[in-house]
Wavefront OBJ file of the C-alpha trace (Angstrom):
o trace
v 107.693 33.997 -11.386
v 109.303 36.737 -13.451
v 111.712 34.207 -14.953
v 108.748 31.976 -15.889
v 106.893 34.894 -17.483
v 109.937 35.900 -19.517
v 110.697 32.325 -20.619
v 110.120 31.323 -24.221
v 107.830 28.470 -23.143
v 104.324 29.838 -22.689
v 102.832 26.600 -21.416
v 102.611 28.064 -17.935
v 99.724 30.301 -17.019
v 101.296 33.662 -17.758
v 98.239 35.697 -16.791
v 98.171 34.405 -13.223
v 101.942 34.532 -12.816
v 101.810 38.175 -13.873
v 99.049 38.814 -11.350
v 101.047 37.224 -8.525
v 104.155 39.250 -9.380
v 102.141 42.483 -9.349
v 100.365 41.423 -6.157
v 103.688 40.666 -4.465
v 105.145 44.050 -5.413
v 101.905 45.699 -4.261
v 102.061 43.928 -0.882
v 105.669 44.995 -0.347
v 104.847 48.613 -1.225
v 101.725 48.504 0.928
v 103.619 47.218 3.952
v 105.591 50.470 3.993
v 102.735 52.822 3.156
v 99.843 51.157 4.991
v 100.491 53.186 8.146
v 99.448 56.306 6.273
v 97.048 55.014 3.637
v 94.506 53.419 5.953
v 93.599 56.901 7.228
v 92.165 57.828 3.816
v 88.446 57.271 3.386
v 87.537 54.390 1.095
v 91.128 53.131 1.058
v 90.052 49.526 1.459
v 87.346 49.878 -1.188
v 89.915 51.352 -3.579
v 92.364 48.571 -2.754
v 89.667 45.981 -3.467
v 88.794 47.633 -6.795
v 92.483 47.765 -7.715
v 92.920 44.046 -7.030
v 89.745 43.195 -8.978
v 91.092 45.252 -11.897
v 94.351 43.301 -11.660
v 92.418 39.998 -11.862
v 89.966 41.040 -14.587
v 89.929 38.605 -17.533
v 90.541 41.308 -20.146
v 93.723 42.065 -22.094
v 94.083 45.519 -20.463
v 93.790 44.279 -16.884
v 95.838 45.954 -14.180
v 98.427 43.249 -13.760
v 99.328 43.294 -17.463
v 99.472 47.101 -17.586
v 101.533 47.453 -14.402
v 103.841 44.555 -15.231
v 104.651 45.724 -18.770
v 104.978 49.423 -17.917
v 106.745 49.332 -14.522
v 107.956 45.932 -13.281
v 109.307 44.412 -16.515
v 111.533 47.377 -17.491
v 112.958 47.482 -13.960
v 113.551 43.720 -13.988
v 115.223 43.743 -17.403
v 117.470 46.576 -16.268
v 118.654 44.762 -13.120
v 118.211 41.030 -13.778
v 121.898 40.324 -14.416
v 122.917 41.839 -11.080
v 120.237 39.847 -9.262
v 121.332 36.633 -10.994
v 124.961 37.302 -10.020
v 124.044 37.876 -6.375
v 121.951 34.713 -6.286
v 124.707 32.635 -7.902
v 127.268 34.062 -5.438
v 125.048 33.187 -2.507
v 124.440 29.676 -3.819
v 128.168 29.026 -4.290
v 128.915 30.280 -0.772
v 126.150 28.120 0.678
l 1 2 3 4 5 6 7 8 9 10 11 12 13 14 15 16 17 18 19 20 21 22 23 24 25 26 27 28 29 30 31 32 33 34 35 36 37 38 39 40 41 42 43 44 45 46 47 48 49 50 51 52 53 54 55 56 57 58 59 60 61 62 63 64 65 66 67 68 69 70 71 72 73 74 75 76 77 78 79 80 81 82 83 84 85 86 87 88 89 90 91 92 93
């Protein structure tokens, strides 16, 4: 999905791809922290509001903000290493 977002062809639905990337990162982070977070009052209401903000049809929605400020810089910093690992695995397979 990140490769499709960063591609020069914008025919794909970039808004929803961005949402799914942010949602995937959120689910991974939540799987580690859910043991502690569910004890907080209104955690599930806050989680629901966060996901609604990420899906909101406005230019400043959560998925755009989080993707461009956190995920994209991290991806651009490490994408060559990830591509090398994937190509090494595919040649070994």
